N, CA and C atoms as a LAMMPS dump frame, in Angstrom:
ITEM: TIMESTEP
0
ITEM: NUMBER OF ATOMS
282
ITEM: BOX BOUNDS ff ff ff
-5.0000000000000000e+02 5.0000000000000000e+02
-5.0000000000000000e+02 5.0000000000000000e+02
-5.0000000000000000e+02 5.0000000000000000e+02
ITEM: ATOMS id mol type element x y z
1 1 1 N 1.018 -0.954 0.04
2 1 2 C 0.384 0.008 -0.112
3 1 3 C 0.743 0.937 0.124
4 2 1 N 0.49 2.027 -0.907
5 2 2 C 1.175 3.359 -1.147
6 2 3 C 1.166 3.836 0.192
7 3 1 N 2.174 5.143 0.178
8 3 2 C 2.123 6.007 1.708
9 3 3 C 1.961 7.253 1.452
10 4 1 N 0.919 7.853 0.668
11 4 2 C 0.595 8.97 0.544
12 4 3 C 0.666 10.588 1.648
13 5 1 N 1.572 11.219 0.912
14 5 2 C 1.696 12.699 0.693
15 5 3 C 0.45 13.356 1.142
16 6 1 N 0.017 13.959 2.336
17 6 2 C -1.408 14.766 2.568
18 6 3 C -0.617 15.958 1.571
19 7 1 N -1.28 16.466 0.843
20 7 2 C -1.25 17.991 -0.075
21 7 3 C -2.31 18.86 0.47
22 8 1 N -2.04 19.76 0.381
23 8 2 C -2.829 21.068 0.964
24 8 3 C -3.796 21.589 -0.065
25 9 1 N -4.766 21.724 -0.023
26 9 2 C -5.734 22.487 -1.174
27 9 3 C -5.222 23.645 -1.38
28 10 1 N -5.107 24.434 -2.173
29 10 2 C -4.902 25.871 -2.474
30 10 3 C -5.951 26.963 -2.4
31 11 1 N -5.523 27.955 -1.927
32 11 2 C -6.447 29.224 -1.717
33 11 3 C -6.552 29.795 -3.522
34 12 1 N -7.773 29.722 -3.483
35 12 2 C -8.421 30.138 -5.151
36 12 3 C -8.924 31.821 -5.073
37 13 1 N -8.132 32.532 -6.019
38 13 2 C -9.047 33.816 -6.003
39 13 3 C -10.102 34.045 -6.564
40 14 1 N -10.586 32.961 -7.546
41 14 2 C -12.064 32.998 -8.167
42 14 3 C -12.445 31.432 -8.564
43 15 1 N -13.544 31.204 -8.906
44 15 2 C -14.332 29.83 -9.36
45 15 3 C -13.552 29.116 -10.73
46 16 1 N -12.83 30.019 -11.491
47 16 2 C -12.142 29.853 -12.467
48 16 3 C -10.753 29.17 -12.434
49 17 1 N -10.103 29.803 -11.313
50 17 2 C -9.22 29.274 -11.107
51 17 3 C -9.138 28.122 -10.58
52 18 1 N -10.321 27.782 -9.408
53 18 2 C -10.385 26.71 -8.694
54 18 3 C -10.635 25.309 -9.96
55 19 1 N -11.748 25.79 -11.087
56 19 2 C -12.19 25.167 -11.856
57 19 3 C -10.424 24.278 -12.56
58 20 1 N -9.76 25.081 -13.127
59 20 2 C -8.643 24.808 -13.963
60 20 3 C -7.963 23.838 -12.755
61 21 1 N -7.95 24.287 -11.467
62 21 2 C -6.783 23.459 -10.38
63 21 3 C -7.219 21.718 -10.604
64 22 1 N -8.956 21.49 -10.374
65 22 2 C -9.501 20.32 -10.012
66 22 3 C -9.475 19.762 -11.515
67 23 1 N -9.532 20.654 -12.868
68 23 2 C -9.448 19.654 -13.894
69 23 3 C -7.676 19.095 -14.287
70 24 1 N -6.823 19.536 -13.5
71 24 2 C -5.479 18.685 -13.595
72 24 3 C -4.667 17.641 -12.546
73 25 1 N -5.945 18.07 -11.279
74 25 2 C -5.613 17.339 -9.815
75 25 3 C -6.691 16.409 -9.693
76 26 1 N -5.993 15.408 -8.86
77 26 2 C -7.265 14.406 -8.302
78 26 3 C -7.168 14.573 -6.785
79 27 1 N -8.843 14.308 -6.863
80 27 2 C -9.646 14.837 -5.602
81 27 3 C -9.428 13.961 -4.065
82 28 1 N -8.938 12.904 -4.754
83 28 2 C -8.389 12.022 -3.719
84 28 3 C -7.159 12.3 -3.023
85 29 1 N -6.432 12.662 -3.504
86 29 2 C -5.326 13.458 -3.181
87 29 3 C -5.419 14.61 -1.457
88 30 1 N -6.954 14.92 -1.609
89 30 2 C -6.715 16.056 -0.89
90 30 3 C -8.242 15.653 0.415
91 31 1 N -8.721 14.644 -0.144
92 31 2 C -9.471 14.226 0.656
93 31 3 C -9.42 13.879 2.222
94 32 1 N -8.113 14.36 2.593
95 32 2 C -8.095 13.904 4.396
96 32 3 C -8.521 15.67 4.765
97 33 1 N -8.285 16.434 4.109
98 33 2 C -8.653 17.877 4.508
99 33 3 C -10.035 17.751 4.366
100 34 1 N -10.678 17.302 3.844
101 34 2 C -12.031 17.665 4.099
102 34 3 C -13.142 17.544 4.902
103 35 1 N -13.751 18.413 5.235
104 35 2 C -14.761 18.132 6.556
105 35 3 C -16.42 17.245 5.657
106 36 1 N -16.526 16.226 6.705
107 36 2 C -17.986 15.857 6.106
108 36 3 C -18.613 17.01 6.669
109 37 1 N -19.92 16.731 5.491
110 37 2 C -20.771 17.925 5.151
111 37 3 C -22.1 17.011 5.553
112 38 1 N -23.032 17.656 6.563
113 38 2 C -24.364 16.786 6.59
114 38 3 C -25.526 17.418 6.011
115 39 1 N -25.969 16.531 5.367
116 39 2 C -27.185 17.316 4.264
117 39 3 C -28.627 16.983 5.141
118 40 1 N -29.442 18.139 5.124
119 40 2 C -30.803 17.517 5.362
120 40 3 C -31.594 17.995 3.927
121 41 1 N -31.844 16.307 3.71
122 41 2 C -32.697 16.14 2.097
123 41 3 C -34.039 16.115 2.314
124 42 1 N -34.398 16.311 3.569
125 42 2 C -35.9 15.717 3.824
126 42 3 C -36.834 16.949 3.103
127 43 1 N -36.301 17.976 2.758
128 43 2 C -37.485 19.387 2.089
129 43 3 C -37.202 19.268 0.784
130 44 1 N -36.614 18.063 -0.028
131 44 2 C -36.63 17.796 -1.211
132 44 3 C -38.231 17.625 -1.573
133 45 1 N -38.193 17.737 -2.722
134 45 2 C -39.763 17.394 -3.333
135 45 3 C -39.802 15.867 -3.244
136 46 1 N -41.076 15.619 -2.578
137 46 2 C -41.518 14.523 -1.933
138 46 3 C -41.808 13.477 -3.444
139 47 1 N -41.375 12.071 -3.395
140 47 2 C -41.921 11.427 -4.417
141 47 3 C -43.401 11.457 -4.149
142 48 1 N -44.045 11.389 -5.326
143 48 2 C -45.777 11.246 -5.747
144 48 3 C -46.269 10.293 -6.022
145 49 1 N -47.065 10.05 -5.914
146 49 2 C -48.081 8.881 -6.262
147 49 3 C -49.453 9.093 -7.134
148 50 1 N -49.593 8.606 -7.911
149 50 2 C -50.666 8.894 -9.04
150 50 3 C -51.939 7.838 -8.36
151 51 1 N -53.058 9.2 -8.198
152 51 2 C -54.337 8.228 -7.731
153 51 3 C -55.569 8.976 -8.818
154 52 1 N -56.232 7.937 -8.701
155 52 2 C -57.501 8.232 -9.487
156 52 3 C -58.686 8.808 -8.35
157 53 1 N -59.14 10.023 -8.961
158 53 2 C -59.803 10.777 -7.824
159 53 3 C -61.234 11.073 -9.043
160 54 1 N -62.454 10.655 -8.474
161 54 2 C -63.579 11.227 -9.298
162 54 3 C -64.222 12.168 -8.822
163 55 1 N -64.365 13.481 -9.46
164 55 2 C -65.011 14.629 -9.306
165 55 3 C -66.099 14.875 -9.744
166 56 1 N -66.958 15.561 -9.39
167 56 2 C -68.159 15.747 -10.126
168 56 3 C -67.883 17.295 -11.038
169 57 1 N -68.21 17.192 -12.67
170 57 2 C -67.75 17.473 -13.653
171 57 3 C -68.096 19.067 -12.959
172 58 1 N -68.65 19.76 -12.743
173 58 2 C -68.863 20.699 -12.497
174 58 3 C -68.105 21.712 -11.099
175 59 1 N -67.367 20.652 -10.384
176 59 2 C -66.31 20.851 -10.038
177 59 3 C -65.329 21.296 -10.272
178 60 1 N -64.593 20.381 -11.159
179 60 2 C -63.605 20.034 -11.45
180 60 3 C -63.53 21.287 -12.387
181 61 1 N -64.542 21.422 -13.48
182 61 2 C -64.442 22.985 -13.978
183 61 3 C -64.445 24.315 -13.408
184 62 1 N -64.773 24.065 -11.999
185 62 2 C -64.704 25.209 -11.315
186 62 3 C -62.96 25.544 -10.751
187 63 1 N -62.163 24.15 -10.634
188 63 2 C -61.2 23.968 -10.011
189 63 3 C -60.298 24.801 -11.353
190 64 1 N -61.006 24.5 -12.449
191 64 2 C -59.826 24.748 -13.401
192 64 3 C -59.98 26.131 -13.833
193 65 1 N -61.07 26.757 -13.491
194 65 2 C -61.222 28.321 -13.792
195 65 3 C -60.656 28.891 -12.799
196 66 1 N -60.652 28.866 -11.611
197 66 2 C -60.12 29.234 -10.771
198 66 3 C -58.314 29.351 -10.925
199 67 1 N -57.489 28.011 -11.213
200 67 2 C -56.742 27.572 -11.426
201 67 3 C -55.975 28.692 -12.623
202 68 1 N -56.838 28.753 -14.073
203 68 2 C -56.524 29.458 -15.073
204 68 3 C -56.254 30.902 -14.609
205 69 1 N -57.18 31.657 -13.419
206 69 2 C -57.638 32.863 -13.055
207 69 3 C -55.915 33.021 -12.1
208 70 1 N -55.221 32.024 -11.773
209 70 2 C -54.043 32.353 -10.912
210 70 3 C -52.911 32.041 -11.719
211 71 1 N -53.4 31.546 -12.769
212 71 2 C -52.209 30.895 -14.12
213 71 3 C -51.596 29.984 -12.986
214 72 1 N -51.686 29.128 -12.683
215 72 2 C -51.361 27.975 -12.355
216 72 3 C -52.06 26.334 -12.782
217 73 1 N -51.293 25.55 -13.012
218 73 2 C -52.079 23.952 -13.341
219 73 3 C -53.055 23.688 -12.475
220 74 1 N -54.271 23.397 -12.567
221 74 2 C -55.043 23.052 -11.856
222 74 3 C -54.619 21.799 -11.103
223 75 1 N -53.982 20.861 -11.735
224 75 2 C -53.918 19.766 -10.274
225 75 3 C -52.57 20.727 -9.344
226 76 1 N -52.206 21.473 -9.718
227 76 2 C -51.135 22.105 -8.468
228 76 3 C -52.188 23.097 -7.886
229 77 1 N -52.964 23.377 -7.905
230 77 2 C -53.511 24.049 -7.395
231 77 3 C -54.947 22.991 -6.343
232 78 1 N -55.124 21.886 -7.033
233 78 2 C -55.599 21.444 -5.81
234 78 3 C -54.842 20.366 -5.17
235 79 1 N -53.359 20.528 -5.308
236 79 2 C -52.561 19.975 -4.16
237 79 3 C -52.304 20.921 -3.107
238 80 1 N -52.288 22.201 -3.54
239 80 2 C -52.248 23.506 -2.315
240 80 3 C -53.34 23.529 -1.638
241 81 1 N -54.579 23.333 -2.293
242 81 2 C -56.096 23.362 -1.712
243 81 3 C -55.581 21.871 -0.472
244 82 1 N -55.271 21.094 -1.322
245 82 2 C -55.206 19.946 -0.004
246 82 3 C -53.997 20.484 1.209
247 83 1 N -52.987 21.004 0.642
248 83 2 C -52.01 20.966 1.563
249 83 3 C -52.353 21.896 2.75
250 84 1 N -53.354 22.995 2.384
251 84 2 C -53.952 24.081 3.263
252 84 3 C -54.832 23.646 4.021
253 85 1 N -55.809 22.814 3.489
254 85 2 C -56.772 21.48 4.324
255 85 3 C -56.126 20.93 5.145
256 86 1 N -55.14 20.194 5.25
257 86 2 C -54.27 19.428 5.854
258 86 3 C -53.696 20.095 6.889
259 87 1 N -53.25 20.984 6.881
260 87 2 C -52.838 22.051 7.65
261 87 3 C -53.602 22.515 8.534
262 88 1 N -54.996 22.916 8.028
263 88 2 C -55.676 23.513 8.962
264 88 3 C -56.213 22.106 10.087
265 89 1 N -56.364 21.335 9.27
266 89 2 C -56.778 20.212 10.508
267 89 3 C -56.096 19.825 11.297
268 90 1 N -54.444 19.889 10.967
269 90 2 C -53.53 19.334 12.026
270 90 3 C -53.507 20.607 13.273
271 91 1 N -54.078 21.706 12.855
272 91 2 C -53.797 22.681 13.86
273 91 3 C -55.292 22.672 15.017
274 92 1 N -56.391 22.164 14.066
275 92 2 C -57.627 22.242 15.282
276 92 3 C -57.563 21.044 15.61
277 93 1 N -57.005 19.952 15.423
278 93 2 C -56.651 18.471 16.001
279 93 3 C -55.826 18.865 17.078
280 94 1 N -55.269 20.027 17.374
281 94 2 C -54.132 19.848 18.473
282 94 3 C -54.617 20.481 19.639
């Protein structure tokens, strides 16, 4: 097994300089200096699931009209309405 010497990551004046450096150097030579970063990925777009929902025609038409007036897709508007109601229900339940 090779005994690697620790190399120091230089200070860069700008991103272009850093980019050029990493184009010609191997990151694994510098891993010992890097601190682990904890990431919170909980707020990423959640996975979705398709459902089939039957609505009265007049209700769907009205939702589409409201969505059109707000310049949002009607399915997005329905998700907003559901999220607001869920939040309200959770507050009422406490």
